[in-house]
C-alpha positions in Angstrom: 18.4 7.9 -19.3 15.2 6.6 -20.9 14.2 4.8 -17.7 14.9 7.9 -15.6 12.8 10.1 -18.0 9.9 7.5 -18.0 10.0 7.3 -14.2 10.0 11.1 -13.9 7.0 11.4 -16.3 5.1 8.7 -14.4 5.9 10.3 -11.0 4.8 13.7 -12.3 1.5 12.3 -13.6 0.8 10.7 -10.3 1.7 13.9 -8.3 -0.3 16.2 -10.6 -3.5 16.1 -8.6 -1.7 16.9 -5.4 0.1 19.8 -7.1 -3.2 21.3 -8.2 -4.5 21.0 -4.6 -4.3 23.7 -1.9 -0.9 25.5 -2.4 -0.7 26.4 1.4 0.0 22.8 2.2 3.3 22.8 0.2 6.8 23.5 1.3 10.1 23.1 -0.6 13.6 22.8 0.6 17.2 22.3 -0.4 20.1 20.7 1.5 23.7 19.7 1.2 25.1 16.4 2.4 28.4 15.4 4.0 28.7 11.6 3.7 29.8 11.6 0.0 31.9 13.7 -2.2 29.1 16.1 -3.0 25.4 15.8 -2.2 22.6 18.1 -3.4 19.2 17.3 -2.0 16.0 19.0 -3.3 12.6 18.2 -2.0 8.9 19.3 -1.7 6.7 18.4 1.2 2.9 18.2 1.0 0.9 18.2 4.3 -1.7 15.4 4.2 -2.7 15.6 7.9 -6.3 16.4 7.0 -6.5 13.1 5.1 -5.1 10.9 8.0 -7.3 11.8 11.0 -5.3 15.1 11.6 -2.1 13.2 12.4 1.0 15.3 11.6 2.0 13.6 8.4 3.6 15.0 5.3 4.5 13.4 2.0 8.0 14.2 0.7 8.9 14.1 -3.0 12.7 14.4 -3.5 15.7 14.3 -5.7 19.2 13.6 -4.5 22.3 14.0 -6.6 25.5 12.7 -5.1 28.8 11.2 -6.1 31.5 9.0 -4.5 35.1 9.4 -5.5 37.7 6.7 -5.3 41.4 7.7 -5.4 44.4 5.6 -6.0 46.2 4.3 -9.1 42.9 4.3 -11.0 40.9 7.2 -9.8 37.2 7.0 -10.6 33.8 8.3 -9.5 30.3 6.9 -9.2 27.5 9.4 -9.6 23.9 8.8 -8.4 20.6 10.5 -9.3 17.8 9.4 -7.0 14.1 10.2 -6.9 12.0 9.2 -3.9 8.7 9.7 -2.1 8.2 9.2 1.6 5.6 9.7 4.3 7.1 11.6 7.3 5.6 11.8 10.8 6.2 14.9 13.0 6.7 13.9 16.7 6.3 17.5 18.1 2.9 17.0 19.7 3.6 13.4 20.8 6.8 14.5 22.6 5.2 17.8 23.9 8.0 19.9 22.6 8.3 23.6 22.0 6.2 24.5 18.9 9.3 25.5 16.9 11.0 22.1 17.2 9.8 19.3 14.9 11.6 15.9 15.1 10.4 13.6 12.3 10.9 10.2 10.8 9.8 8.8 7.5 9.7 5.8 5.3 9.4 5.6 1.5 10.5 4.2 -1.8 12.9 5.5 -4.4 14.7 4.8 -7.6 17.5 6.2 -9.6 20.4 5.8 -11.9 24.2 5.5 -11.5 27.1 6.4 -13.8 30.8 5.7 -13.6 33.5 8.1 -14.7 37.2 7.5 -14.9 39.8 5.2 -16.5 38.4 1.9 -15.2 34.8 2.6 -16.2 35.0 1.5 -19.8 32.4 -1.3 -20.3 31.0 -1.1 -16.8 27.3 -1.1 -16.6 25.3 1.8 -15.1 22.7 0.0 -13.1 19.4 1.3 -11.8 19.3 1.7 -8.0 16.4 2.0 -5.6 14.4 0.5 -2.8 13.3 1.5 0.6 14.2 5.0 1.8 14.4 6.0 5.5 14.8 9.5 6.9 14.9 10.8 10.5 15.7 14.4 11.5 14.7 17.6 13.1 13.3 20.9 11.8 13.5 24.2 13.7 11.2 27.0 12.8 13.2 30.2 12.2 10.1 32.1 11.1 6.5 31.1 10.6 7.3 30.0 7.0 11.0 29.2 7.1 12.8 26.3 9.0 16.2 24.8 9.0 16.6 21.0 8.9 19.1 18.4 9.8 18.4 14.8 8.8 20.1 11.4 8.3 18.7 9.3 5.6 19.5 5.9 4.2 21.0 7.1 0.9 23.0 10.2 1.5 23.7 10.2 5.2 23.8 13.5 7.1 22.2 16.4 5.3 21.7 20.0 6.4 19.3 22.4 4.7 16.4 24.9 4.8 12.7 24.8 3.8 10.2 27.5 2.9 6.4 27.0 3.3 4.2 28.6 0.6 
């Protein structure tokens, strides 16, 4: 828990200048996943295209909470809390698609904690997790400031959700 809190404080202090920047560049979203017992994904995207030669790039900061249940004679569950940041590229213009369709892919880094619950968990360590994070998906603009998203990522698999731009 101390490592998670320290990592969160460090991440927040690094992200503080971006948070104070132009609020119209921010969007936030929530999603649910299907590859584990339960997945809750929360993220915020910040448009950095003006800082990378007007390429369609966003930085995503996210949190995923998911668990994996094992049934049998000794039922138990592993829970994960992951924090990540990625740079995501929007392929809309490169593929010359309708302006409402935004396929994207991203790469980043993340870290998190695990916990075990159940009969066999006594004495098991709760290791930190993390490493390279990959995401690919598509967003569809429902309104000018709202889109729906489907993505596949390296940690939680298939996730469906929605985003709102501020």
